[in-house]
N, C-alpha and C positions, 0 to 999 in steps of 0.2 A: 504495500500499498504505499504510494507514495507521493508525498504532500506539495503542493507545490509552491515553491519560496516562497513566491508574491502573495502568498493568500495566508502566510506565517506573518506575525506583528512581536515586535519583542523582542523577549529574554529567548522563545521558540525562535525567531530567528537566527540572531544571533548563535545559539547551539546549535546549529542546523554547519553554521560556516564552521567553527571552530570545532567541531565534532573529532573530526578525522584528525586533528594535532594535538587533543588529550591525551594520547597515550604514550605518543611516544617517547620525552621524558621517562617513562616511570620502561618503556624496552628495554632505554637506553643502559639504562640503569640497572635494571633486572639481568640484562648481560653481560653487564661488567662485574655486581655481587656475585655471581653464579659463576664463570667462567675464577673468580679469585676463589670461590670456596673449593671448584674440582681442586685450582692450582695447590689450595690449603693441604686437603688430602693426599693429594700422593705425594709433597715434601715429606707429612706423616708417615704416611704410606713408605716410601723409599730411604726417611732416614735423612732429607738432606735438608739444608735449614732454609732457602727460601726462592730457589732456584724456581720451582716449578711455578711456586704465587707469583713471582715477578713475571713468567713469560709467559701464563694462562692473565694474568691482569694487562699486560699489555694487548696480546690476542682477542682478549673481550675489549678490549678502547677501540681495537681498533675493528674490530665486526661491529662493532653497536656502531661507531661511527659513520660508517661504512653502509648501514642497514636505513641508518637516521638521513643521510644525504639524498640514500636512492630512493627511502619514502618519503623527503620531501619534493624531489623532483619529480617523480609521481602526481603527488598531490598539484607539486606548482601545474603541471601542465595538462590533468586531470580540470584544475580550476578553467584558467584559459580555455579550453576547447568547448567547458560551457558556457565559459562568457562569448564566447565567438559563435556558435548554436544558437542563442538570442536575436 
């Protein structure tokens, strides 16, 4: 059930516009935290000091940033395409 954005008013219209962007920060943070936890677990398992935590933390940062940029690019393209359709 699609709602025409022109029929929405006030808060509903605002939420529809920013909705896709709300989860991006949480997704980035979750990726980094998960990778750090995996690295910490591997450090304990293989009795290392911090090497796996460092490697997996950096991997989490880079993969999270890649996903962030990819998602934002997609959303901006979608917004631009819908603006041209009008």
